[in-house]
C-alpha positions as CSV (number, residue, x, y, z in Angstrom):
1,M,-12.0,94.9,-120.1
2,I,-13.4,96.4,-123.3
3,L,-14.7,93.0,-124.4
4,E,-16.3,92.5,-120.9
5,N,-18.1,95.7,-121.2
6,Y,-19.4,95.0,-124.7
7,M,-20.6,91.6,-123.6
8,L,-22.4,93.0,-120.6
9,A,-24.0,95.6,-122.7
10,G,-25.0,93.0,-125.3
11,K,-26.4,90.7,-122.6
12,I,-28.7,93.5,-121.3
13,A,-29.7,94.6,-124.7
14,S,-30.5,91.1,-125.9
15,A,-32.7,90.5,-122.8
16,V,-34.6,93.8,-123.2
17,R,-35.1,93.3,-127.0
18,E,-36.5,89.8,-126.4
19,N,-38.9,91.0,-123.6
20,A,-40.0,93.8,-126.1
21,R,-40.6,91.3,-128.8
22,K,-42.8,89.1,-126.6
23,K,-45.0,91.9,-125.4
24,N,-48.4,92.9,-126.9
25,H,-47.9,96.6,-127.6
26,I,-51.3,97.2,-129.2
27,G,-53.0,100.1,-127.3
28,R,-49.8,101.2,-125.6
29,T,-48.5,104.7,-126.3
30,L,-45.0,105.2,-127.8
31,F,-44.1,107.1,-124.8
32,E,-45.0,104.1,-122.5
33,I,-42.9,101.7,-124.7
34,C,-39.9,104.0,-124.7
35,E,-40.0,104.6,-121.1
36,S,-40.5,101.1,-120.1
37,I,-37.6,99.7,-122.3
38,E,-35.2,102.5,-121.1
39,N,-36.2,101.8,-117.5
40,E,-35.6,98.1,-117.9
41,I,-32.1,98.8,-119.4
42,T,-31.3,100.9,-116.3
43,L,-32.7,98.4,-113.8
44,L,-30.4,95.7,-115.4
45,G,-27.4,97.7,-114.9
46,G,-26.9,99.4,-118.3
47,R,-27.6,102.9,-119.6
48,P,-29.5,103.7,-122.8
49,A,-27.0,104.5,-125.6
50,F,-29.6,106.5,-127.4
51,P,-33.4,107.0,-127.1
52,V,-35.3,104.0,-127.9
53,N,-36.5,104.1,-131.6
54,V,-40.2,103.2,-132.0
55,S,-40.9,103.6,-135.7
56,L,-44.1,102.7,-137.0
57,N,-45.1,101.3,-140.5
58,E,-43.4,103.4,-143.3
59,I,-41.1,105.2,-140.8
60,A,-37.9,103.3,-141.0
61,A,-35.9,104.9,-138.2
62,H,-35.3,107.7,-135.8
63,Y,-38.7,108.2,-134.2
64,T,-38.6,108.3,-130.5
65,A,-41.5,109.4,-128.3
66,E,-42.0,113.1,-127.4
67,P,-42.7,114.0,-123.9
68,Q,-46.1,112.5,-123.1
69,D,-46.4,111.2,-126.7
70,R,-50.0,110.1,-127.2
71,I,-49.4,108.1,-130.4
72,Q,-50.7,104.5,-129.8
73,V,-49.7,101.3,-131.5
74,K,-52.8,100.0,-133.3
75,D,-53.8,96.5,-134.4
76,G,-52.4,96.1,-138.0
77,D,-49.3,98.2,-137.3
78,V,-45.6,97.2,-137.9
79,L,-43.4,98.5,-135.0
80,K,-39.6,98.6,-135.3
81,I,-38.0,98.8,-131.8
82,D,-34.3,99.8,-132.0
83,L,-32.5,100.0,-128.7
84,G,-28.9,100.6,-127.5
85,V,-27.2,99.9,-124.2
86,H,-23.8,101.2,-123.0
87,I,-21.4,100.2,-120.3
88,D,-18.9,103.0,-119.8
89,G,-19.5,104.2,-123.4
90,Y,-19.1,100.7,-125.0
91,I,-22.4,100.2,-127.0
92,A,-24.6,97.2,-127.9
93,D,-27.0,98.1,-130.7
94,T,-29.9,95.8,-131.6
95,A,-33.4,95.9,-133.1
96,V,-36.5,93.9,-133.7
97,T,-39.7,94.3,-135.7
98,V,-43.0,93.4,-134.1
99,S,-45.8,93.0,-136.6
100,Y,-49.6,93.0,-135.8
101,N,-50.6,92.4,-139.4
102,S,-50.2,88.8,-140.8
103,K,-49.7,90.4,-144.2
104,Y,-46.2,91.5,-143.3
105,D,-45.1,88.3,-141.4
106,Q,-43.0,87.4,-144.4
107,L,-41.4,90.8,-144.4
108,V,-40.3,90.4,-140.8
109,N,-39.2,86.8,-141.3
110,V,-37.1,87.7,-144.3
111,T,-35.5,90.6,-142.4
112,E,-34.5,88.2,-139.5
113,L,-33.1,85.6,-142.1
114,T,-31.2,88.3,-143.8
115,L,-29.5,89.3,-140.6
116,Y,-28.7,85.7,-139.8
117,E,-27.1,85.1,-143.3
118,A,-25.0,88.3,-143.0
119,I,-23.9,87.7,-139.4
120,K,-22.7,84.3,-140.5
121,I,-20.0,85.7,-142.8
122,A,-19.0,88.7,-140.7
123,K,-15.5,87.7,-139.5
124,V,-12.1,89.3,-139.5
125,N,-11.0,90.3,-143.0
126,T,-14.5,90.0,-144.4
127,K,-15.1,92.8,-146.9
128,S,-18.0,95.2,-146.1
129,N,-19.2,94.9,-149.8
130,E,-19.6,91.0,-149.2
131,I,-21.9,91.6,-146.4
132,G,-23.9,94.0,-148.5
133,K,-24.0,91.5,-151.3
134,T,-25.3,88.8,-149.0
135,I,-28.0,91.1,-147.6
136,E,-29.3,92.3,-150.9
137,N,-29.2,88.7,-152.5
138,T,-31.2,87.3,-149.6
139,I,-33.8,90.0,-149.7
140,I,-34.3,89.9,-153.4
141,H,-34.3,86.2,-153.6
142,N,-37.3,86.4,-151.3
143,G,-39.1,88.9,-153.5
144,L,-38.6,91.9,-151.4
145,K,-36.4,95.1,-151.5
146,P,-33.5,96.3,-149.4
147,I,-33.5,100.0,-148.2
148,Q,-30.4,101.0,-150.1
149,N,-29.4,104.3,-148.3
150,L,-29.5,102.8,-144.8
151,S,-26.6,100.7,-143.5
152,G,-24.9,99.1,-140.6
153,H,-22.0,100.8,-139.0
154,S,-18.9,100.5,-136.8
155,L,-19.1,101.7,-133.2
156,E,-16.6,103.3,-130.8
157,Q,-16.7,104.3,-127.2
158,Y,-19.4,106.9,-126.9
159,T,-20.0,106.9,-130.6
160,V,-23.0,104.9,-132.2
161,H,-22.0,105.6,-135.8
162,A,-18.2,105.6,-135.9
163,G,-17.4,106.2,-139.6
164,K,-17.5,102.9,-141.3
165,S,-20.7,101.9,-143.1
166,I,-21.8,98.3,-143.8
167,P,-24.0,98.5,-146.8
168,N,-27.3,96.7,-147.3
169,I,-26.8,96.4,-151.0
170,K,-24.1,95.3,-153.4
171,T,-21.5,98.1,-153.8
172,L,-18.9,98.7,-156.5
173,G,-15.4,100.0,-155.9
174,S,-13.4,100.1,-152.7
175,S,-14.7,98.5,-149.5
176,F,-13.1,98.0,-146.1
177,S,-12.3,94.8,-144.3
178,L,-13.5,93.9,-140.8
179,V,-10.6,94.1,-138.3
180,N,-9.8,93.0,-134.9
181,N,-10.6,95.0,-131.7
182,Q,-13.6,96.7,-133.4
183,A,-17.4,96.6,-132.9
184,Y,-19.8,96.7,-135.8
185,A,-23.6,96.5,-136.2
186,I,-25.3,94.9,-139.1
187,E,-28.9,96.0,-139.6
188,P,-30.9,95.2,-142.7
189,F,-33.8,97.3,-143.5
190,V,-36.4,95.6,-145.8
191,T,-39.5,97.0,-147.6
192,T,-42.1,95.4,-149.9
193,R,-41.7,94.7,-153.6
194,D,-43.5,98.0,-154.5
195,G,-41.5,100.1,-152.1
196,L,-39.0,102.6,-153.5
197,G,-36.2,101.1,-151.5
198,I,-34.9,104.5,-150.5
199,V,-35.7,106.5,-147.4
200,Y,-36.1,110.3,-147.2
201,E,-35.8,112.6,-144.2
202,G,-39.2,113.5,-142.6
203,K,-40.1,116.7,-140.9
204,I,-40.1,115.4,-137.3
205,K,-36.8,115.7,-135.5
206,N,-36.9,114.5,-131.9
207,I,-33.4,112.9,-131.3
208,F,-30.4,115.1,-130.8
209,S,-26.7,114.8,-130.0
210,L,-24.1,117.3,-128.7
211,I,-21.5,117.8,-131.4
212,S,-19.7,120.9,-130.2
213,R,-19.0,122.3,-126.7
214,K,-18.0,125.7,-128.1
215,P,-19.1,128.5,-125.7
216,T,-22.1,130.6,-126.8
217,K,-21.4,133.7,-124.5
218,D,-24.7,133.0,-122.8
219,K,-24.4,131.5,-119.4
220,D,-27.6,129.6,-119.3
221,L,-26.9,128.0,-122.7
222,D,-23.3,127.2,-121.7
223,N,-24.5,125.5,-118.5
224,F,-26.9,123.5,-120.6
225,I,-24.1,122.4,-122.9
226,T,-22.2,121.3,-119.8
227,Y,-25.2,119.4,-118.5
228,L,-25.6,117.6,-121.8
229,W,-21.9,116.6,-121.9
230,D,-21.9,115.5,-118.3
231,Q,-25.0,113.2,-118.9
232,Y,-24.6,111.9,-122.4
233,K,-21.2,112.9,-123.9
234,T,-21.6,112.6,-127.6
235,L,-24.4,109.9,-127.4
236,P,-28.0,110.8,-128.7
237,F,-30.6,112.1,-126.3
238,A,-34.3,113.0,-126.5
239,M,-36.4,115.9,-125.2
240,R,-38.3,113.7,-122.8
241,W,-35.1,112.8,-121.0
242,L,-34.6,116.5,-120.0
243,V,-38.0,117.6,-119.0
244,K,-37.3,116.9,-115.3
245,A,-34.4,119.3,-115.3
246,Y,-35.8,121.9,-117.6
247,D,-39.1,123.4,-118.6
248,E,-40.2,122.0,-122.0
249,S,-40.8,125.3,-123.7
250,I,-37.4,126.6,-122.7
251,L,-35.9,123.3,-123.9
252,H,-37.4,123.9,-127.3
253,D,-35.9,127.4,-127.5
254,M,-32.4,126.3,-126.3
255,I,-32.1,123.2,-128.5
256,G,-33.3,125.1,-131.5
257,Y,-30.8,127.9,-130.9
258,L,-28.0,125.4,-130.4
259,I,-28.8,123.5,-133.5
260,K,-28.5,126.8,-135.5
261,K,-25.2,127.4,-133.8
262,K,-24.0,123.9,-134.8
263,N,-23.5,122.8,-131.0
264,I,-26.3,120.2,-131.4
265,R,-27.3,117.9,-134.3
266,S,-30.8,116.8,-134.9
267,Y,-31.9,113.4,-136.4
268,P,-34.9,113.6,-138.7
269,I,-37.2,110.6,-139.0
270,L,-36.6,108.4,-142.1
271,V,-39.6,107.6,-144.2
272,E,-39.8,105.0,-146.9
273,G,-40.0,106.8,-150.4
274,N,-43.3,105.2,-151.4
275,N,-44.6,105.2,-148.0
276,K,-44.4,101.4,-147.8
277,I,-43.9,99.3,-144.7
278,V,-40.4,98.8,-143.5
279,S,-38.9,96.0,-141.3
280,Q,-35.6,96.1,-139.4
281,A,-33.4,93.6,-137.6
282,E,-30.0,94.3,-136.0
283,H,-27.1,92.7,-134.1
284,T,-23.9,94.1,-132.8
285,F,-20.7,91.9,-132.9
286,F,-17.1,92.5,-131.7
287,I,-14.0,91.1,-133.3
288,M,-11.1,90.1,-131.2
289,N,-8.2,87.7,-131.7
290,D,-9.8,86.9,-135.1
291,S,-13.0,85.7,-133.4
292,S,-16.4,87.2,-133.9
293,Y,-18.5,87.7,-130.8
294,I,-22.2,88.4,-131.5
295,I,-22.8,90.3,-128.3
296,T,-26.7,90.8,-128.8
297,K,-27.3,87.2,-129.7
């Protein structure tokens, strides 16, 4: 049943990703893109595993639309769309980069090639540092740079990042082996030759997750915590998902307070260190009976 849930989540995620790849997003707001993708996931029978990431240009990851976000995709932009689908908490995580600037076509193509080369060797007992080596070698061979402090990851039920990291560069020292009955995501991030190859946290934080259900002694806040748990468990959520149930100004206050109390975690946007363009590609695979199933192919 677990594999069936992963496969269904992957089938939905793949279909939605390919639809997003084909669309012309120029002139659309990031809000429209996020809402349409998440609605499509729901219509196909899944649930969003996290808010769709729509990260433009030098922003590598973790930007999702604010309520009524007015930022538009412009001609010349490079847009990363990272989406997740879950069935009963079993998650398919996948991403694609759409470029509206021919200058960065090679960047996008090399990112896709790198993902393909890494997925080819991802089997039971493959060492994580071998995957990292393959990713870095492919990127460097093509004259570009990997983002060295971003990585792929293991997945568990209701947990997107489940503790194991699959590097995007060669690593020294100990490394883990891929095992049966486990889901993993491989996601190379690539920047230009003159990029720093490292991302830093930006000031914007508009993705959150519940990390503690510890009571606050405030009835309204405790009810809010219960609401978040019932809706999302430990999966990430966005402010725009909550505005139908709560006033936006009240949400800002409650989330801000619960971050301070360590009930909620926030995820800052991640920005390339030299403000250079970043591309991303991602697949999720599940290993069972020594076979590797690329569920988002």
